[in-house]
Structure formats: structure tokens, C-alpha cells
C-alpha positions in Angstrom: 90.1 110.3 79.4 92.4 113.0 78.2 89.8 114.4 75.8 87.0 114.5 78.4 86.0 117.8 80.0 87.2 118.1 83.6 85.7 120.2 86.4 86.4 120.2 90.1 83.3 119.4 92.1 84.1 122.3 94.4 83.5 124.6 91.4 80.2 122.7 90.8 79.2 123.4 94.4 79.7 127.2 94.0 77.9 127.3 90.7 75.0 125.2 92.0 74.6 127.6 95.0 74.3 130.6 92.7 71.6 128.8 90.6 69.6 127.9 93.7 70.1 131.4 95.1 68.5 132.8 91.9 65.5 130.6 92.4 65.0 130.7 96.2 65.5 133.2 98.9 65.1 131.0 102.0 68.6 129.8 102.4 72.0 131.3 103.3 75.6 130.3 102.8 78.3 130.5 105.4 82.1 130.1 105.1 85.1 130.1 107.3 87.5 132.4 105.5 87.9 130.0 102.5 85.3 131.4 100.0 87.9 131.5 97.2 88.9 127.9 97.7 85.4 126.4 98.4 84.0 128.5 95.6 81.2 130.0 97.8 82.7 133.3 96.7 80.5 132.9 93.6 77.4 133.0 95.8 78.8 136.0 97.7 79.1 137.9 94.5 75.6 137.0 93.3 73.8 137.3 96.7 76.0 139.2 99.2 73.1 139.8 101.6 72.8 136.1 102.2 76.5 135.3 102.6 78.3 135.2 106.0 82.0 134.7 106.6 82.6 133.7 110.2 86.4 133.8 109.9 88.8 131.0 110.8 86.4 129.5 113.3 84.9 126.2 112.0 83.2 125.3 115.3 81.5 128.7 115.3 80.6 128.1 111.7 78.6 125.0 112.5 77.0 126.6 115.6 75.9 129.7 113.7 74.6 127.6 110.8 72.6 125.5 113.3 71.2 128.7 114.9 70.1 130.1 111.5 68.5 126.7 110.7 66.3 127.0 113.8 64.7 130.2 112.2 63.3 128.2 109.3 66.1 128.9 106.8 68.3 126.3 105.1 72.0 126.9 105.9 74.9 125.8 103.7 78.1 125.7 105.9 81.2 125.5 103.8 84.8 124.7 104.6 87.5 122.1 104.0 86.5 118.5 104.8 89.3 118.2 107.4 87.9 121.1 109.3 84.2 120.3 108.8 84.4 116.7 109.9 87.5 116.9 112.1 87.8 120.2 113.9 84.0 120.8 114.2 82.8 117.2 114.7 81.3 117.9 118.1 79.3 120.9 116.9 78.1 118.9 113.8 77.1 115.9 116.0 75.4 117.8 118.8 74.2 121.1 117.3 73.2 119.8 113.8 72.8 116.1 113.8 71.1 115.6 117.2 68.3 118.2 116.6 68.1 117.1 112.9 68.5 120.6 111.5 68.4 121.8 107.9 72.2 122.4 107.7 73.9 121.3 104.6 77.7 120.9 105.0 79.6 121.6 101.9 83.0 120.0 102.5 85.6 120.7 99.8 89.2 119.6 99.4 88.3 116.0 100.6 90.6 113.0 100.3 94.2 112.8 99.1 93.8 114.9 95.9 94.4 118.0 98.0 98.0 116.9 98.1 99.4 120.4 97.4 98.0 121.6 100.7 99.8 119.0 102.8 99.0 116.0 105.0 97.2 118.2 107.6 94.5 119.0 105.1 94.1 115.5 103.6 91.0 113.8 105.0 89.7 110.3 104.4 88.1 109.7 107.8 85.4 112.3 107.2 83.2 109.7 105.5 83.3 107.4 108.5 82.7 110.3 110.9 79.8 111.8 109.2 77.9 108.6 108.4 78.1 107.7 112.1 75.8 110.6 113.0 72.2 109.5 113.1 70.0 111.2 110.5 73.0 112.5 108.5 72.8 112.0 104.7 76.3 111.6 103.1 76.8 112.2 99.4 80.0 112.0 97.5 79.3 113.1 93.9 81.6 111.8 91.1 81.5 114.7 88.6 80.2 118.2 87.8 76.7 117.0 86.7 76.2 114.8 89.8 77.6 117.5 92.2 75.1 120.1 91.0 72.3 117.6 91.3 73.4 116.6 94.8 73.4 120.3 96.0 69.9 120.7 94.7 68.7 117.5 96.3 70.2 118.5 99.6 68.3 121.8 99.5 65.1 120.1 98.7 65.4 117.3 101.3 64.9 118.1 105.0 67.6 117.3 107.5 71.4 117.5 107.8 73.6 116.7 104.8 77.3 116.1 104.3 78.3 117.0 100.7 81.8 115.9 99.9 83.7 117.7 97.1 87.2 117.5 95.7 89.9 120.0 94.9 91.1 118.2 91.8 89.4 118.7 88.5 87.8 115.3 87.5 86.3 114.0 84.2 82.6 114.8 83.6 81.2 111.3 83.0 77.5 112.2 82.9 75.4 114.1 80.4 72.8 116.8 80.9 70.0 114.2 81.0 71.5 112.3 84.0 68.9 111.6 86.7 70.3 111.7 90.2 68.4 110.1 93.0 69.4 110.1 96.7 70.1 106.6 98.0 70.2 104.9 94.6 73.5 103.7 93.3 74.2 103.8 89.6 75.7 101.0 87.4 78.1 103.1 85.3 79.4 100.1 83.5 77.8 96.7 83.3 80.0 93.6 83.8 79.9 89.9 84.6 83.3 89.0 86.3 83.7 91.4 89.2 82.0 94.3 90.9 83.9 97.5 91.7 82.2 100.0 94.0 83.4 103.6 94.0 82.3 107.1 94.9 83.6 110.6 94.1 86.7 111.0 92.0 87.3 107.3 92.2 84.3 106.6 89.9 86.1 107.8 86.7 89.2 106.1 87.9 87.3 102.8 88.3 85.8 103.2 84.8 89.3 103.7 83.3 90.6 100.7 85.2 87.6 98.7 83.9 88.6 99.5 80.3 92.2 98.4 81.0 91.0 95.1 82.5 88.7 94.6 79.6 91.7 94.3 77.3 92.8 91.3 79.4 89.4 89.7 79.2 88.1 90.8 82.6 84.5 92.2 82.5 84.1 94.7 85.3 80.9 96.1 86.6 81.3 99.6 88.1 78.9 100.9 90.7 78.8 104.6 91.5 77.7 104.7 95.2 77.3 108.5 95.3 75.1 108.3 98.3 77.2 106.7 101.1 74.4 107.1 103.5 71.8 105.7 103.0 73.8 103.2 101.0 72.2 101.3 98.2 73.0 97.9 99.7 70.5 96.0 97.5 72.3 97.1 94.3 75.7 96.2 95.6 74.6 92.8 96.9 72.7 92.0 93.7 75.7 92.9 91.6 78.1 90.9 93.7 75.8 87.9 93.5 75.8 88.3 89.7 79.5 88.7 89.2 80.6 86.4 92.1 83.0 88.9 93.6 83.3 92.5 94.6 86.1 95.0 95.1 86.1 98.5 96.7 87.8 101.5 95.1 90.1 103.2 97.6 87.7 106.1 98.3 85.4 103.5 99.9 87.7 101.2 101.9 86.2 99.1 104.7 82.8 100.8 105.2 81.2 98.9 102.3 82.2 95.6 103.8 80.6 96.6 107.1 77.6 98.5 105.8 76.2 96.1 103.3 76.0 93.1 105.6 74.3 95.3 108.2 71.7 96.4 105.7 71.2 93.1 103.9 72.7 89.6 104.3 75.6 89.1 102.0 75.2 86.2 99.5 77.0 83.2 100.8 78.4 82.4 97.4 79.7 86.0 96.7 83.2 86.3 98.1 84.4 89.8 99.0 87.9 90.4 97.6 89.1 92.9 100.2 92.7 93.8 100.7 92.5 94.1 104.5 91.3 92.1 107.5 88.2 94.2 107.7 85.2 92.4 106.1 82.2 91.3 108.0 80.0 88.4 107.0 76.2 88.4 107.4 76.7 86.6 110.7 78.9 89.3 112.0 82.1 87.3 112.0 85.3 88.4 110.2 86.6 86.8 107.1 90.2 86.9 106.0 91.5 89.0 103.0 91.5 87.7 99.5 94.9 86.6 98.1 94.8 87.6 94.4 98.0 85.6 93.7 96.4 82.3 94.7 92.7 83.1 94.2 92.0 82.1 97.8 91.5 83.7 101.2 94.7 84.0 103.3 95.0 83.2 107.0 95.4 86.2 109.4 98.9 87.6 109.5 100.7 84.3 109.6 103.4 85.4 107.2 103.9 88.9 108.7 106.3 89.8 111.4 104.8 91.0 114.6 
């Protein structure tokens, strides 16, 4: 994908806010002294009267955004994922999620691709934290086109949102005519041998891996689960039933294994090739990890030292 245009989804976030701001005057954007990094500075330049910098105070950021939302305005609260989901979790849970307010959290620098900023800023647990909040919609767009569409969808849809963006520039895999729909996964590549489910920057990585595997005769179906909550469990289960197996790209570790059975019974003849002891069957029991070297499931930790 060296010839493909690359854009960081945090840039897409800033650009989409400006576009929305030109069209609507009923929303504000807040940041926590990171406008240059989260790219909300673009909105500040275009609409300074509707931009508020609360300083390095992420808990206050969420509380102020919640207060503004009670006045009938939509509030976009922006900071790094580690601070939005980590430091300010209580405020998000109690002040935004509980009263189901129109606060859209723009969380940038998510995942491990923020490596330059160090381990304290790397955040993978934010997906699990945010999807545990009742009524919270969680979206992890895969590229520039999808990110811009997700921001617009969040503005147009009532209730709290967690929009997860990356620091790293990623390939743009969709065209201008791409139709984004909340809660509906996308089959980015049809296949017949195995299903790979991914979100965010792992979608183009999964597509690249699929092409590599195709050279070895393995036909991979790649599902873009951009909406983590509500998850398109039907699409994933149907694909796994068709291919006979599923795998989860690293940006979606164990939550797919737990979320799909809870939303729809997993086909009994569709094994889940997880790499950890974390999968749930439709009956709620645990199944052991798939051993790719033998093509069978392995027994729990028999060969590992305690």
C-alpha cells in the first residue's frame, strides 16, 4: 500500500468538525490543551466563538461538556484516548453516560501507534471501558473517509458517542461514494476460508495480510467492524458460518469473542481461532485456544510453567 494516500484519522476529525461548523451553529468543541495534536485547532481557527480550551483538566472537560449538553447544544469533547477513557472515566460514566447526554468524545492518539509519546499515552483498554457504559455508541473508523462520516453521524444521532482516532497516518481504503452506516459492519474483502474482523488502523493491515495469504492459497474475508457498539453480530456470525473459522485483528482482541455470543448464538460448527483463553461459547462456557500448528484446540496451560 505504498502508493495509497495516507491520512491520520485525527486530521479527519478536525476537518470534519470545521465542515459541520460551517453548516450548523448548535454545537461547540472543547479541548484540554491539546488542540494542535487532536486537530481541533482547525475548528478553533474557523469558529473561535464556539471553541473552549479547559486546560490540562480532562475531568473538568467532561463535566463542562455535559453541562453544555444540558442546554440543548451538542458538545464535542476532545483529548487523547488515555485521558478521555482513563483519567476521566468516572465523569464520562456518571455525567455523560448516565443522563444520556449529547456529548461526543473525540479520543485521538488511541492504541499503540502513538508509540512516540510513550507507554503512558498508549491506550488499548479504552474500547472495553467505553463500550461498558450503557447507551454509549463506540465507533473506531478505519480511514479518512470513514472518520469524517463517523463524526457527522455522531452529530446527527442523539446520545453519547466515543469516537476513536489514531495518531498515525493510515491508508485511505474507501472512495468518495462510500456509505457509512452506524451499527453495520462492512465486508471489505470477500473470502471463503477464514474471517478476519478488524477496526480502525487494523483494517488496512488486515487487507494487506489477506493479500499475502492469498498468495498461499488462503482466501480471507475481512470485516470492518467500525461500530464496536452496537456490534454487527449478525454479519460476523454469518461470515464465520460461511468460512468455518474466524480470527480477530489485534485492535479487537477478546471483546468480539464475548460480544458476538451475547448478541447471537455462535454457530456450533464455526470454531473461533483465538490466541488466548478468552472465548465464550453460546452457552456461556469457555473454550480453549486454537493451536494453529496442529489445527486443533489445545488444553488449558498444560504445557506452560506456573
